[in-house]
C-alpha positions as CSV (number, residue, x, y, z in Angstrom):
1,M,28.4,-12.2,14.8
2,C,26.8,-8.8,16.2
3,A,27.0,-7.8,19.8
4,T,23.5,-9.3,20.3
5,G,24.7,-13.4,18.8
6,V,22.3,-12.8,15.9
7,R,24.0,-13.1,12.7
8,K,23.3,-10.1,10.5
9,K,21.5,-11.1,7.2
10,T,21.7,-9.0,4.0
11,E,18.8,-7.2,4.9
12,H,18.4,-6.4,8.3
13,W,15.6,-3.9,9.4
14,L,15.0,-2.0,12.5
15,V,11.3,-2.0,13.4
16,V,9.9,0.2,16.0
17,A,6.5,-0.5,17.4
18,H,4.8,1.5,19.9
19,E,3.2,-1.2,22.2
20,A,2.0,-5.1,21.7
21,S,-1.1,-4.9,22.6
22,N,-3.6,-7.1,20.8
23,S,-4.8,-4.4,18.5
24,G,-5.1,-3.1,15.0
25,A,-1.4,-1.8,14.3
26,P,0.7,-4.6,16.1
27,R,-1.6,-7.2,14.9
28,M,-1.2,-5.7,11.3
29,L,2.7,-5.1,11.9
30,L,2.8,-9.0,12.8
31,E,1.4,-10.0,9.0
32,L,3.5,-7.1,7.4
33,L,6.5,-8.9,8.8
34,R,5.7,-12.5,8.5
35,G,5.1,-11.6,4.6
36,V,8.4,-9.8,4.4
37,R,10.3,-13.0,5.7
38,A,8.5,-15.4,3.4
39,A,8.7,-13.1,0.5
40,R,12.7,-12.3,1.1
41,D,14.2,-15.3,3.4
42,P,17.0,-16.3,3.8
43,T,18.3,-12.8,3.0
44,W,16.3,-10.8,5.6
45,S,16.1,-10.2,9.3
46,C,15.0,-7.8,12.0
47,E,15.2,-6.5,15.1
48,I,12.1,-5.3,17.1
49,L,12.1,-2.4,19.5
50,L,8.5,-2.1,21.8
51,G,8.1,1.6,23.0
52,R,5.8,-1.2,25.4
53,G,4.9,-4.8,25.7
54,G,2.1,-6.8,25.6
55,P,0.3,-10.1,24.9
56,L,1.6,-10.0,20.8
57,T,5.4,-9.6,22.7
58,E,6.3,-13.1,22.2
59,E,4.8,-13.6,18.6
60,F,7.1,-10.5,17.9
61,G,9.5,-12.8,19.5
62,S,9.1,-15.3,17.1
63,L,10.5,-12.8,14.1
64,G,13.6,-11.3,15.7
65,P,15.2,-10.3,19.0
66,V,13.1,-7.9,20.9
67,R,13.7,-4.8,23.1
68,R,11.6,-2.8,25.4
69,L,11.9,1.0,26.2
70,T,9.6,0.6,28.7
71,G,10.1,-2.2,31.4
72,P,7.4,-4.6,32.3
73,R,7.0,-3.1,35.8
74,A,4.8,-0.4,34.3
75,E,3.0,-1.8,32.0
76,G,0.3,-3.3,33.8
77,T,-2.9,-1.9,35.1
78,G,-2.7,-2.1,38.5
79,L,-1.6,0.2,41.0
80,V,2.2,-0.6,41.3
81,S,2.3,-0.7,37.0
82,K,0.7,2.8,37.1
83,L,3.2,4.1,40.2
84,F,6.2,3.0,37.8
85,D,4.2,4.2,34.7
86,R,4.3,7.8,35.9
87,L,7.3,8.4,38.6
88,V,9.8,6.1,36.3
89,D,8.7,5.1,33.0
90,K,7.9,8.5,31.6
91,P,7.9,8.9,27.9
92,I,10.4,11.3,28.0
93,L,12.9,9.3,29.7
94,Q,13.1,6.6,26.6
95,P,15.3,8.4,24.3
96,R,17.8,7.9,27.1
97,R,17.4,4.2,27.2
98,L,17.3,4.5,23.8
99,G,21.3,6.2,23.9
100,R,22.4,2.8,25.4
101,M,20.9,0.9,22.2
102,M,22.1,3.3,19.8
103,E,25.9,2.3,20.4
104,E,25.4,-1.3,19.6
105,W,23.1,-0.7,16.5
106,R,26.1,2.1,14.9
107,R,28.2,-1.1,15.0
108,E,25.5,-3.5,13.0
109,E,24.3,-3.2,9.1
110,I,20.8,-1.8,9.6
111,R,19.2,-0.8,6.2
112,L,15.8,0.4,7.0
113,V,14.1,1.6,9.6
114,Y,10.4,0.6,9.8
115,A,8.3,2.7,12.0
116,N,4.8,1.4,12.8
117,S,2.5,4.0,13.6
118,A,3.3,8.1,13.8
119,T,3.4,7.7,17.9
120,N,7.3,7.5,17.8
121,G,8.5,10.7,16.7
122,R,10.3,11.3,19.9
123,L,12.5,8.5,18.7
124,L,12.8,9.1,15.3
125,P,15.6,12.0,15.4
126,A,18.3,9.5,17.4
127,L,17.4,6.6,15.1
128,R,17.8,8.7,11.7
129,T,21.7,9.2,12.6
130,L,22.0,5.2,11.8
131,G,22.1,6.7,8.2
132,C,19.8,4.5,6.6
133,P,16.1,5.5,5.2
134,V,13.1,5.9,7.7
135,V,9.9,4.6,6.9
136,T,6.8,5.2,9.0
137,H,3.4,3.1,8.5
138,V,0.9,5.7,9.6
139,H,-2.4,3.9,11.3
140,E,-3.9,7.3,12.5
141,L,-5.8,10.2,11.3
142,D,-5.6,13.9,12.1
143,Y,-7.3,13.7,15.4
144,S,-5.6,10.8,16.6
145,L,-1.8,11.8,15.2
146,R,-2.5,15.2,17.6
147,R,-3.8,13.6,20.4
148,F,-1.2,11.2,20.6
149,N,1.6,13.1,19.8
150,S,3.2,16.1,21.3
151,R,3.6,18.8,18.5
152,A,7.1,18.3,18.6
153,D,6.9,14.8,18.4
154,L,4.8,15.0,15.3
155,A,6.9,17.5,13.8
156,A,9.8,15.3,14.4
157,T,8.2,12.2,12.8
158,L,7.2,14.3,9.6
159,K,10.9,15.8,9.6
160,C,12.7,12.1,9.7
161,T,10.5,10.0,7.9
162,D,11.6,9.4,4.3
163,H,8.6,7.7,3.1
164,F,5.1,7.1,4.6
165,F,2.8,4.1,4.6
166,A,-0.8,5.0,4.9
167,V,-3.7,2.5,5.5
168,S,-6.1,4.5,3.9
169,R,-7.0,7.1,1.7
170,A,-8.3,9.0,4.3
171,V,-4.9,9.0,5.6
172,V,-3.2,9.4,3.1
173,S,-5.2,13.1,2.7
174,D,-4.6,13.7,6.6
175,L,-0.6,13.5,5.9
176,M,-0.9,15.5,2.6
177,A,-2.6,18.8,4.6
178,L,0.0,18.5,7.2
179,G,2.2,19.4,4.3
180,V,3.4,15.8,3.1
181,P,4.1,15.6,-0.3
182,R,2.1,12.8,-2.4
183,E,5.1,11.5,-3.7
184,R,6.2,10.6,-0.3
185,V,3.2,8.6,1.1
186,T,2.3,4.9,-0.3
187,R,-1.4,3.7,0.5
188,V,-0.8,0.5,2.0
189,P,-4.1,-0.9,4.0
190,N,-4.6,-3.7,6.5
191,F,-4.4,-6.4,5.2
192,L,-4.5,-10.7,5.9
193,T,-1.6,-13.4,4.9
194,E,-4.6,-15.6,4.5
195,L,-8.4,-15.8,4.0
196,P,-9.5,-18.1,6.9
197,P,-11.9,-21.0,5.8
198,S,-15.9,-20.3,6.3
199,I,-17.0,-21.0,9.5
200,D,-21.0,-22.3,10.1
201,L,-22.8,-19.5,11.9
202,A,-24.8,-21.8,13.9
203,A,-22.1,-23.9,15.1
204,A,-19.8,-20.6,15.9
205,R,-22.8,-19.1,17.5
206,N,-23.5,-22.4,19.7
207,E,-19.3,-22.0,20.8
208,V,-19.8,-18.2,21.9
209,C,-23.0,-19.0,23.8
210,Q,-21.6,-21.5,26.3
211,R,-18.8,-19.6,26.6
212,L,-20.5,-16.6,27.5
213,H,-23.1,-18.8,28.9
214,L,-26.3,-17.3,26.8
215,P,-29.3,-19.2,26.0
216,P,-28.7,-21.7,22.6
217,G,-29.1,-19.7,19.3
218,T,-28.9,-16.3,20.9
219,R,-28.2,-13.8,18.2
220,L,-24.9,-11.7,18.5
221,I,-24.2,-8.1,17.8
222,T,-21.0,-7.4,18.6
223,A,-18.4,-4.7,18.7
224,C,-14.6,-4.7,19.3
225,G,-11.9,-2.0,20.6
226,H,-10.4,-0.4,23.7
227,I,-12.9,1.4,25.4
228,D,-12.1,4.5,24.6
229,W,-13.9,7.9,23.9
230,L,-12.6,7.3,20.1
231,K,-14.4,3.9,20.0
232,G,-18.1,4.8,20.7
233,P,-18.7,2.4,23.2
234,D,-21.0,4.9,24.1
235,L,-22.9,4.3,20.7
236,F,-22.9,0.8,21.2
237,V,-24.8,1.0,24.1
238,E,-27.2,3.7,22.6
239,M,-27.5,1.1,19.6
240,A,-28.3,-2.0,21.9
241,G,-31.1,0.3,23.7
242,V,-33.0,0.8,20.7
243,L,-32.6,-2.7,19.4
244,S,-33.5,-4.0,22.5
245,R,-37.0,-3.1,22.4
246,Q,-37.4,-4.5,18.4
247,I,-35.4,-7.6,18.0
248,A,-37.2,-10.5,19.7
249,P,-35.2,-12.5,21.9
250,P,-32.8,-14.3,22.4
251,V,-30.7,-11.5,21.6
252,A,-27.1,-10.0,22.9
253,F,-24.8,-7.5,22.6
254,L,-21.1,-8.1,23.2
255,W,-18.2,-5.5,23.6
256,L,-14.6,-6.9,23.1
257,G,-11.8,-5.1,24.5
258,G,-9.8,-3.7,27.1
259,E,-10.3,-0.7,29.6
260,S,-8.1,2.0,28.3
261,N,-10.2,4.5,29.6
262,P,-11.8,3.0,33.2
263,A,-13.7,6.1,34.1
264,L,-15.5,5.9,30.5
265,A,-15.9,2.4,31.0
266,R,-17.6,2.3,34.5
267,R,-20.0,5.5,32.9
268,V,-20.6,3.5,29.9
269,R,-21.6,0.1,32.2
270,A,-24.1,2.5,34.1
271,E,-25.4,4.0,31.1
272,A,-25.9,-0.1,30.4
273,R,-27.8,-0.8,33.4
274,R,-29.8,2.6,33.2
275,K,-31.3,1.2,30.1
276,N,-31.9,-2.3,31.7
277,L,-29.6,-3.7,29.2
278,G,-28.2,-5.7,32.3
279,H,-29.1,-9.5,30.7
280,L,-28.2,-8.3,27.3
281,M,-25.1,-6.3,27.3
282,H,-22.1,-8.3,28.0
283,F,-18.2,-6.5,28.2
284,G,-16.3,-9.7,27.1
285,G,-12.7,-7.3,27.6
286,A,-9.6,-8.3,25.9
287,V,-9.7,-11.7,24.1
288,R,-7.3,-13.8,22.2
289,D,-9.5,-14.7,19.9
290,P,-11.4,-12.4,18.4
291,E,-12.5,-14.2,15.4
292,R,-14.3,-16.9,17.0
293,Y,-16.7,-13.7,18.4
294,F,-16.8,-12.3,14.9
295,A,-17.6,-15.6,13.6
296,A,-20.5,-16.0,15.7
297,S,-22.1,-12.5,15.1
298,E,-25.0,-11.9,13.2
299,I,-23.2,-8.3,12.5
300,V,-20.5,-6.7,13.3
301,T,-21.0,-2.9,14.0
302,V,-17.6,-0.3,14.0
303,T,-19.2,2.2,16.3
304,S,-15.7,4.3,16.0
305,R,-16.4,8.2,15.8
306,V,-12.7,8.3,13.9
307,E,-11.3,4.9,12.2
308,S,-8.4,5.1,10.0
309,F,-9.1,1.8,8.2
310,S,-10.8,-0.8,11.1
311,R,-9.0,-4.2,11.2
312,V,-11.9,-5.1,13.2
313,A,-13.9,-5.1,9.7
314,L,-11.3,-6.8,7.7
315,E,-10.6,-9.7,10.1
316,A,-15.2,-9.8,10.7
317,G,-15.3,-9.4,6.7
318,A,-13.0,-12.2,5.8
319,L,-15.2,-14.6,7.9
320,G,-18.3,-13.9,5.9
321,R,-19.9,-11.4,8.5
322,P,-21.5,-8.2,7.5
323,V,-20.0,-4.9,9.1
324,L,-21.6,-1.9,9.4
325,C,-19.7,1.1,10.1
326,F,-20.2,5.3,10.6
327,A,-19.0,7.3,7.8
328,A,-17.9,9.7,10.4
329,A,-15.2,7.5,10.7
330,R,-14.0,7.8,6.9
331,G,-11.0,4.9,6.6
332,P,-13.1,2.2,6.6
333,A,-14.8,3.5,3.4
334,D,-12.0,1.8,1.6
335,L,-12.8,-1.2,2.5
336,L,-16.6,-1.5,3.1
337,D,-19.6,-0.7,0.4
338,A,-21.4,2.5,0.7
339,E,-24.3,0.5,1.5
340,S,-22.8,-0.4,4.8
341,M,-21.4,3.0,6.1
342,V,-24.4,4.7,8.4
343,P,-24.4,8.2,7.4
344,E,-25.7,9.9,10.7
345,L,-23.2,9.5,13.8
346,K,-25.7,7.9,16.3
347,G,-26.4,5.4,18.1
348,S,-29.9,4.9,16.8
349,A,-28.9,5.7,13.2
350,M,-26.6,2.6,14.0
351,A,-30.0,0.5,15.5
352,A,-31.9,1.5,12.5
353,A,-29.1,-0.2,10.2
354,V,-29.2,-3.4,11.5
355,A,-32.5,-3.9,12.2
356,D,-33.1,-3.3,8.5
357,L,-30.5,-6.1,7.9
358,L,-32.2,-8.3,10.4
359,N,-35.5,-8.2,8.9
360,H,-33.7,-8.6,5.5
361,P,-31.7,-12.3,5.6
362,E,-30.8,-12.7,2.1
363,E,-29.3,-9.2,2.1
364,L,-27.9,-9.9,5.5
365,E,-26.1,-12.9,4.0
366,R,-25.0,-10.9,0.6
367,R,-23.2,-8.3,2.2
368,G,-21.5,-10.9,4.1
369,R,-20.5,-13.0,0.9
370,R,-19.2,-10.1,-1.0
371,L,-17.6,-7.9,1.6
372,R,-15.7,-11.6,1.9
373,E,-14.7,-11.6,-1.5
374,R,-13.8,-8.3,-1.8
375,I,-11.2,-9.0,0.9
376,A,-9.9,-12.0,-1.3
377,A,-9.6,-9.8,-3.9
378,E,-8.0,-6.6,-2.8
379,F,-6.5,-6.9,0.7
380,M,-4.5,-10.0,0.9
381,A,-1.0,-9.9,1.6
382,G,0.7,-11.1,-1.5
383,K,-0.6,-7.7,-3.3
384,W,0.4,-5.6,-0.7
385,I,4.1,-6.9,0.4
386,G,5.0,-6.2,-3.1
387,E,4.3,-3.1,-3.2
388,I,6.1,-2.4,0.4
389,L,9.4,-4.2,-0.8
390,A,9.1,-2.3,-3.8
391,T,9.2,1.0,-2.5
392,V,11.7,-0.3,0.0
393,E,14.2,-1.3,-2.9
394,T,13.7,2.6,-4.0
395,L,14.7,3.8,-1.0
396,L,17.7,1.9,-0.4
397,H,19.0,2.7,-4.0
398,A,17.9,6.6,-3.7
């Protein structure tokens, strides 16, 4: 038995995740770990190191012991949490906390460090001393790699990682532009462990309309993501303003996701009021079951200015719902057909694409059906878990 009381198996991974929020990278990590466990059980086990906790912490705990670098008091959005975050839980202190854990891990037989996202660079030099391969699964394009890292942390990720998994061809390209050799990068997109059953649009719509206190039969146009400039909530409001004058009621525009940027959230809400969208625009906040809202939507829009892949597009498309995205986002091009990529980065351009689909119901249905079929053929766990494990085997025996 190890010091944590967990009996180690033949292959033990230390998994590093920057947070346990209900967002793309953590959700993808859960799918990945479940798939690896199914493929390797009973010889595989893991421990999970979280930079920050969140609503998915309990689900991570079902896969292995969880440790945090940030105390729970610093993880909320209230004033006390913000004070703890600023005064006590500065990221620069995380390596110090990590040092106390390292003493224990050095006594354990960790075979692989699996860093989920390229935002863990400040931790990798220490984890590198465990003497096992380090893999980083990159969910960021160049803009986010630089925005969410210091130069030193990004350099540490590039230096300390033995092999990279990239969620899209666009991410592969951006890693190579940073000097990573192509042979050290394997494309592993977001995937699903199983395809959800088809859900009747009318039934799902009635359920969600009741939740949101909307008239029965309201047509929903939905977007999902933290309210952050990168995700384009302002472009969604611009789109809604145009469509509100073109689509016969009842119609509603729904944004799902927490307010990571409260100041921007206030401006976006004010702009919606200025456009007289108060009765049509709904900010649903963070929800535990976004798939229910996707299933109820006529169209799901991804209004991101930059997007490495789009977990939203994957989950909505798996339900047979058509998805539209800006071509400028780059990453979703691995999943969506060219006809679903809006060429101009403007809310009015997205509005035109949405209106065109709504005016052609047969095409609307065809797009959703084809996207679901493509996901079933190309984005299921069986294929990609095998790719991951084959790459890990090569690293372990190098």
